[in-house]
Backbone as CSV, one residue per row, in Angstrom:
resi,resn,N_x,N_y,N_z,CA_x,CA_y,CA_z,C_x,C_y,C_z
1,UNK,57.714,32.028,-0.533,56.362,32.283,-1.006,56.399,32.412,-2.521
2,UNK,55.433,31.804,-3.129,55.319,31.818,-4.575,54.519,33.046,-5.007
3,UNK,54.957,33.731,-6.044,54.209,34.863,-6.578,53.017,34.372,-7.391
4,UNK,52.159,35.293,-7.795,50.982,34.926,-8.591,51.383,34.279,-9.908
5,UNK,52.453,34.771,-10.552,52.895,34.169,-11.813,53.328,32.728,-11.594
6,UNK,54.030,32.460,-10.491,54.460,31.096,-10.194,53.274,30.185,-9.912
7,UNK,52.298,30.701,-9.184,51.109,29.922,-8.877,50.314,29.634,-10.147
8,UNK,50.181,30.641,-10.989,49.464,30.477,-12.255,50.161,29.427,-13.109
9,UNK,51.478,29.470,-13.179,52.228,28.495,-13.961,52.080,27.088,-13.416
10,UNK,52.039,26.940,-12.094,51.899,25.618,-11.494,50.504,25.050,-11.744
11,UNK,49.478,25.898,-11.695,48.118,25.421,-11.910,47.864,25.085,-13.377
12,UNK,48.346,25.926,-14.278,48.082,25.717,-15.693,49.036,24.690,-16.303
13,UNK,50.292,24.661,-15.844,51.287,23.696,-16.301,51.260,23.490,-17.810
14,UNK,51.316,24.579,-18.574,51.356,24.490,-20.028,49.997,24.501,-20.710
15,UNK,48.914,24.565,-19.958,47.577,24.615,-20.531,47.205,26.054,-20.873
16,UNK,46.505,26.229,-21.958,45.954,27.534,-22.319,44.447,27.457,-22.119
17,UNK,43.912,28.407,-21.397,42.476,28.452,-21.137,41.858,29.618,-21.884
18,UNK,40.666,29.398,-22.415,39.953,30.465,-23.121,38.468,30.306,-22.841
19,UNK,37.767,31.389,-22.912,36.325,31.350,-22.703,35.648,32.460,-23.473
20,UNK,34.394,32.237,-23.751,33.601,33.266,-24.420,32.184,33.183,-23.878
21,UNK,31.583,34.312,-23.662,30.217,34.347,-23.154,29.349,35.223,-24.034
22,UNK,28.080,34.898,-24.076,27.114,35.707,-24.808,25.980,36.061,-23.864
23,UNK,25.562,37.298,-23.915,24.408,37.752,-23.147,23.628,38.710,-24.037
24,UNK,22.415,38.316,-24.381,21.579,39.150,-25.245,20.192,39.267,-24.634
25,UNK,19.623,40.435,-24.778,18.232,40.588,-24.369,17.353,39.929,-25.424
26,UNK,16.106,39.740,-25.104,15.195,39.130,-26.061,14.842,40.072,-27.194
27,UNK,14.329,39.514,-28.269,13.890,40.299,-29.419,12.483,40.832,-29.198
28,UNK,12.138,41.937,-29.867,10.771,42.448,-29.759,9.774,41.446,-30.354
29,UNK,8.627,41.314,-29.699,7.577,40.403,-30.161,6.281,41.177,-30.371
30,UNK,5.513,40.750,-31.367,4.206,41.333,-31.639,3.156,40.233,-31.554
31,UNK,2.151,40.426,-30.743,1.049,39.469,-30.615,0.021,39.782,-31.705
32,UNK,-0.426,38.727,-32.403,-1.381,38.863,-33.493,-2.637,38.054,-33.194
33,UNK,-3.678,38.330,-33.958,-4.819,37.424,-33.996,-4.822,36.794,-35.381
34,UNK,-5.499,35.674,-35.516,-5.405,34.895,-36.742,-6.289,35.438,-37.862
35,UNK,-7.183,36.341,-37.575,-8.114,36.850,-38.576,-7.831,38.312,-38.896
36,UNK,-8.462,38.793,-39.946,-8.358,40.201,-40.336,-9.663,40.880,-39.929
37,UNK,-9.794,41.143,-38.626,-11.025,41.750,-38.115,-11.144,43.212,-38.523
38,UNK,-10.034,43.872,-38.793,-10.083,45.295,-39.141,-10.533,45.512,-40.582
39,UNK,-10.423,44.481,-41.412,-10.722,44.562,-42.849,-9.862,45.633,-43.518
40,UNK,-8.669,45.815,-43.004,-7.752,46.797,-43.582,-7.030,46.199,-44.785
41,UNK,-6.503,47.058,-45.608,-5.760,46.603,-46.778,-4.289,46.981,-46.670
42,UNK,-3.847,47.290,-45.491,-2.454,47.668,-45.311,-1.893,46.967,-44.094
43,UNK,-0.601,47.136,-43.890,0.113,46.476,-42.805,-0.576,46.795,-41.480
44,UNK,-0.771,45.833,-40.600,-0.192,44.506,-40.593,-0.959,43.485,-41.424
45,UNK,-2.085,43.868,-42.034,-2.822,42.928,-42.861,-2.287,42.963,-44.286
46,UNK,-2.384,41.838,-44.965,-1.857,41.730,-46.318,-2.879,42.162,-47.360
47,UNK,-4.140,41.890,-47.110,-5.229,42.231,-48.028,-6.537,42.018,-47.271
48,UNK,-7.661,42.456,-47.836,-8.930,42.222,-47.135,-9.140,40.733,-46.880
49,UNK,-9.384,40.388,-45.609,-9.604,39.001,-45.243,-8.330,38.176,-45.142
50,UNK,-7.183,38.780,-45.394,-5.903,38.059,-45.351,-4.941,38.847,-44.481
51,UNK,-4.303,38.182,-43.549,-3.294,38.857,-42.743,-3.632,38.829,-41.268
52,UNK,-2.778,39.440,-40.513,-2.898,39.389,-39.066,-3.129,40.780,-38.497
53,UNK,-4.141,40.898,-37.679,-4.367,42.112,-36.903,-3.861,41.868,-35.490
54,UNK,-3.780,42.919,-34.711,-3.372,42.787,-33.314,-4.598,42.932,-32.418
55,UNK,-4.597,42.242,-31.272,-5.745,42.362,-30.355,-5.655,43.635,-29.521
56,UNK,-6.618,43.805,-28.640,-6.589,44.870,-27.635,-6.049,44.289,-26.336
57,UNK,-5.473,45.154,-25.515,-5.142,44.763,-24.145,-6.453,44.762,-23.356
58,UNK,-6.614,43.775,-22.483,-7.802,43.722,-21.631,-7.780,44.932,-20.692
59,UNK,-8.956,45.444,-20.328,-8.998,46.602,-19.421,-8.237,46.323,-18.121
60,UNK,-7.423,47.280,-17.726,-6.665,47.177,-16.481,-5.377,46.376,-16.590
61,UNK,-5.082,45.826,-17.743,-3.865,45.021,-17.924,-2.767,45.881,-18.541
62,UNK,-1.516,45.507,-18.260,-0.360,46.229,-18.793,0.517,45.255,-19.581
63,UNK,1.440,45.814,-20.352,2.381,44.970,-21.103,3.227,44.128,-20.151
64,UNK,3.577,44.696,-19.009,4.413,43.964,-18.049,3.700,42.766,-17.446
65,UNK,2.447,42.943,-17.006,1.772,41.802,-16.375,1.195,40.811,-17.386
66,UNK,1.251,41.128,-18.671,0.799,40.192,-19.706,1.844,39.108,-19.975
67,UNK,3.082,39.341,-19.556,4.161,38.374,-19.784,4.391,37.571,-18.511
68,UNK,4.138,36.267,-18.592,4.395,35.372,-17.464,5.826,34.835,-17.535
69,UNK,6.339,34.656,-18.749,7.725,34.246,-18.934,8.003,32.761,-18.828
70,UNK,6.975,31.932,-18.687,7.188,30.484,-18.571,7.209,29.845,-19.955
71,UNK,7.973,28.774,-20.144,8.002,28.119,-21.464,6.646,27.540,-21.884
72,UNK,5.855,27.087,-20.927,4.552,26.516,-21.277,3.477,27.589,-21.449
73,UNK,3.727,28.794,-20.941,2.778,29.896,-21.082,3.533,31.215,-20.903
74,UNK,4.119,31.682,-21.991,4.910,32.911,-21.934,4.014,34.125,-21.699
75,UNK,2.821,34.119,-22.323,1.867,35.220,-22.159,0.674,34.752,-21.332
76,UNK,0.070,35.685,-20.605,-1.189,35.421,-19.910,-2.311,35.676,-20.923
77,UNK,-3.033,34.643,-21.355,-4.055,34.849,-22.382,-5.195,35.759,-21.940
78,UNK,-5.405,35.908,-20.626,-6.482,36.781,-20.158,-6.118,38.266,-20.295
79,UNK,-4.892,38.558,-20.680,-4.468,39.956,-20.843,-4.886,40.535,-22.193
80,UNK,-5.475,39.694,-23.058,-5.819,40.131,-24.411,-7.293,39.885,-24.693
81,UNK,-7.892,40.811,-25.432,-9.280,40.658,-25.885,-9.336,41.009,-27.373
82,UNK,-10.346,40.452,-28.062,-10.528,40.781,-29.479,-10.945,42.237,-29.618
83,UNK,-10.377,42.904,-30.585,-10.795,44.274,-30.857,-12.124,44.243,-31.615
84,UNK,-12.916,45.294,-31.529,-14.177,45.311,-32.275,-13.924,45.183,-33.777
85,UNK,-14.838,44.510,-34.479,-14.678,44.357,-35.932,-14.618,45.721,-36.595
86,UNK,-13.768,45.822,-37.607,-13.610,47.070,-38.340,-12.632,48.032,-37.695
87,UNK,-12.001,47.636,-36.583,-11.021,48.506,-35.925,-9.701,47.757,-35.757
88,UNK,-8.646,48.523,-35.596,-7.331,47.947,-35.326,-7.168,47.772,-33.825
89,UNK,-6.467,46.747,-33.399,-6.223,46.529,-31.976,-5.225,47.530,-31.424
90,UNK,-5.201,47.666,-30.093,-4.312,48.659,-29.478,-3.002,48.068,-28.960
91,UNK,-2.760,46.761,-29.149,-1.472,46.178,-28.739,-0.412,46.663,-29.723
92,UNK,0.632,47.223,-29.195,1.673,47.807,-30.032,2.527,46.782,-30.771
93,UNK,3.049,47.206,-31.903,3.966,46.364,-32.683,5.298,46.294,-31.942
94,UNK,5.796,45.078,-31.690,7.064,44.903,-30.982,6.996,45.341,-29.529
95,UNK,5.809,45.311,-28.933,5.620,45.828,-27.576,6.127,44.892,-26.487
96,UNK,6.354,43.629,-26.816,6.808,42.646,-25.826,8.239,42.233,-26.142
97,UNK,8.940,41.782,-25.136,10.313,41.316,-25.308,10.346,39.811,-25.067
98,UNK,10.949,39.097,-26.018,11.024,37.644,-25.933,12.089,37.175,-24.965
99,UNK,12.256,35.863,-24.878,13.250,35.284,-23.964,14.671,35.746,-24.303
100,UNK,15.472,35.930,-23.264,16.865,36.354,-23.478,17.757,35.146,-23.751
101,UNK,19.029,35.410,-24.016,19.993,34.348,-24.283,21.230,34.575,-23.429
102,UNK,21.672,33.534,-22.744,22.898,33.569,-21.939,23.612,32.240,-22.152
103,UNK,24.874,32.297,-22.530,25.645,31.063,-22.712,27.128,31.340,-22.500
104,UNK,27.849,30.329,-22.012,29.288,30.419,-21.765,29.944,29.172,-22.361
105,UNK,30.987,29.385,-23.165,31.781,28.299,-23.739,33.209,28.436,-23.227
106,UNK,33.874,27.310,-22.937,35.265,27.348,-22.487,36.079,26.307,-23.245
107,UNK,37.378,26.530,-23.270,38.273,25.542,-23.863,39.593,25.527,-23.089
108,UNK,40.222,24.350,-23.086,41.546,24.172,-22.491,42.386,23.425,-23.527
109,UNK,43.578,23.950,-23.796,44.441,23.386,-24.832,45.844,23.223,-24.264
110,UNK,46.435,22.065,-24.506,47.824,21.843,-24.109,48.593,21.369,-25.339
111,UNK,49.674,22.084,-25.651,50.507,21.750,-26.798,51.799,21.104,-26.315
112,UNK,52.160,19.997,-26.945,53.382,19.270,-26.614,54.221,19.112,-27.872
113,UNK,55.461,19.571,-27.792,56.384,19.410,-28.940,56.825,17.957,-29.016
114,UNK,56.910,17.455,-30.230,57.380,16.090,-30.480,58.563,16.158,-31.441
115,UNK,59.745,16.541,-30.936,60.898,16.755,-31.823,61.362,15.478,-32.508
116,UNK,61.062,14.308,-31.957,61.505,13.064,-32.592,60.747,12.800,-33.899
117,UNK,59.611,13.527,-34.134,58.873,13.412,-35.397,59.166,14.578,-36.337
118,UNK,60.045,15.448,-35.935,60.384,16.634,-36.732,60.377,17.859,-35.841
119,UNK,61.198,18.828,-36.175,61.382,20.012,-35.341,60.091,20.791,-35.113
120,UNK,59.186,20.838,-36.110,57.967,21.642,-36.006,56.749,20.818,-35.585
121,UNK,56.911,19.561,-35.220,55.773,18.697,-34.890,55.242,19.001,-33.482
122,UNK,53.950,19.209,-33.411,53.280,19.521,-32.146,52.023,18.652,-32.031
123,UNK,51.847,18.031,-30.879,50.623,17.301,-30.569,49.831,18.161,-29.591
124,UNK,48.602,18.464,-29.969,47.781,19.359,-29.164,46.580,18.579,-28.618
125,UNK,46.387,18.636,-27.306,45.228,18.048,-26.649,44.242,19.177,-26.370
126,UNK,42.999,18.988,-26.817,41.989,20.041,-26.695,40.768,19.513,-25.942
127,UNK,40.275,20.301,-25.008,39.011,20.024,-24.330,38.150,21.263,-24.484
128,UNK,36.936,21.096,-25.002,36.033,22.226,-25.210,34.669,21.889,-24.623
129,UNK,34.066,22.880,-24.010,32.727,22.731,-23.436,31.877,23.906,-23.911
130,UNK,30.735,23.582,-24.513,29.812,24.589,-25.027,28.572,24.600,-24.147
131,UNK,28.059,25.791,-23.839,26.928,25.985,-22.931,27.230,25.288,-21.597
132,UNK,28.348,25.680,-20.996,28.878,25.047,-19.785,27.836,24.925,-18.682
133,UNK,27.034,25.941,-18.482,26.072,25.941,-17.390,24.753,25.267,-17.776
134,UNK,24.676,24.744,-18.995,23.527,23.979,-19.487,22.225,24.766,-19.348
135,UNK,22.284,26.050,-19.680,21.117,26.922,-19.573,20.211,26.721,-20.776
136,UNK,18.929,26.601,-20.544,17.955,26.516,-21.625,17.709,27.925,-22.157
137,UNK,18.039,28.149,-23.408,17.816,29.432,-24.072,16.648,29.238,-25.038
138,UNK,15.505,29.800,-24.689,14.272,29.510,-25.393,14.084,30.345,-26.650
139,UNK,13.420,29.743,-27.642,13.016,30.414,-28.876,11.793,31.290,-28.573
140,UNK,11.379,32.123,-29.514,10.176,32.933,-29.279,8.935,32.055,-29.123
141,UNK,7.960,32.537,-28.370,6.716,31.773,-28.184,5.784,31.914,-29.388
142,UNK,4.748,31.101,-29.397,3.671,31.219,-30.395,2.984,32.571,-30.165
143,UNK,2.819,33.354,-31.227,2.348,34.729,-31.092,0.891,34.942,-31.507
144,UNK,0.208,33.898,-31.968,-1.189,34.041,-32.391,-2.106,33.876,-31.182
145,UNK,-2.696,34.991,-30.753,-3.593,34.970,-29.592,-4.864,34.197,-29.919
146,UNK,-5.509,33.706,-28.888,-6.791,33.004,-28.976,-6.668,31.669,-29.726
147,UNK,-5.482,31.077,-29.702,-5.277,29.723,-30.222,-4.820,28.861,-29.044
148,UNK,-5.006,27.544,-29.129,-4.602,26.683,-28.008,-3.106,26.749,-27.673
149,UNK,-2.277,27.050,-28.658,-0.835,27.061,-28.415,-0.277,28.460,-28.131
150,UNK,-1.151,29.452,-27.963,-0.696,30.828,-27.737,0.248,30.907,-26.543
151,UNK,1.403,31.509,-26.753,2.372,31.718,-25.681,3.244,30.521,-25.379
152,UNK,3.046,29.404,-26.061,3.838,28.200,-25.791,5.155,28.271,-26.557
153,UNK,6.232,27.953,-25.861,7.552,27.884,-26.486,7.825,26.420,-26.804
154,UNK,8.156,26.136,-28.049,8.308,24.752,-28.494,9.751,24.322,-28.717
155,UNK,10.705,25.249,-28.623,12.091,24.857,-28.894,13.064,25.803,-28.190
156,UNK,14.324,25.425,-28.272,15.405,26.270,-27.764,16.245,26.749,-28.938
157,UNK,17.044,27.789,-28.711,17.884,28.319,-29.788,19.343,27.893,-29.650
158,UNK,19.687,27.261,-28.540,21.027,26.698,-28.371,20.875,25.246,-27.948
159,UNK,21.916,24.482,-28.166,21.873,23.086,-27.742,22.150,22.997,-26.246
160,UNK,21.942,21.827,-25.705,22.297,21.596,-24.312,23.820,21.562,-24.204
161,UNK,24.329,21.346,-23.007,25.780,21.307,-22.815,26.401,20.266,-23.758
162,UNK,27.473,20.671,-24.431,28.196,19.780,-25.335,29.661,19.762,-24.901
163,UNK,30.236,18.560,-24.746,31.648,18.406,-24.390,32.363,17.770,-25.565
164,UNK,33.589,18.208,-25.799,34.342,17.743,-26.947,35.806,17.585,-26.551
165,UNK,36.387,16.447,-26.904,37.783,16.170,-26.627,38.443,15.857,-27.956
166,UNK,39.624,16.435,-28.183,40.274,16.215,-29.462,41.772,16.206,-29.379
167,UNK,42.398,15.571,-30.368,43.853,15.573,-30.552,44.140,16.178,-31.904
168,UNK,45.172,17.011,-31.973,45.562,17.618,-33.228,47.071,17.455,-33.385
169,UNK,47.464,16.908,-34.501,48.889,16.719,-34.793,49.262,17.671,-35.918
170,UNK,50.188,18.580,-35.625,50.686,19.532,-36.623,52.134,19.201,-36.919
171,UNK,52.458,19.156,-38.216,53.861,18.855,-38.587,54.271,19.659,-39.794
C-alpha cells in the first residue's frame, strides 16, 4: 500500500501547484437623485442647485427588499420616491451593499534541469488559469434614481476566465 506522500508524489510527478482565492463583500452604495431638491448648500449637495440629494424610501419598503440584485436591475425603482422639495431624503448614505467579488486563480509549474546547457540551467513549464470558475464579478450599478438606467450594471470588475501557458528558461 502506498502512503499519502507516495500517492501525492505519483500524482504531481514534479509539478508544483498553487492557488489563490479572493472573497470580498460588496462596497457600500448610496442612491442619489439627479437634482438638488433640498436646496442645501452642504454635503451631499455641492451648492444651491448643484449636487445630488438622496430620495425617500417608499412607504412600507425596506433597504433589503429594495435590492433585487440582478445585473439588469439591481434596485427595485418602486422602492424609492422623491422627497418633498426643500427637504433631505431619508435614504441613508452607504445604506446599500453592492455586488460581491469571488474569484479563484491556480497555477501548475514543472521545472526540468537541463545540465547539458549548464549546471544551473532550468526549463520551466507553466500553466496558469485566472478566474477558473468564470464567475461574473459585477461593478457597482447606476446610482441615480428616476433615470432610465437606474440600477443597471454595465460592466464587470474582473475579466472572464483567462488561460496562460508559458516556458521559462533560466541559466
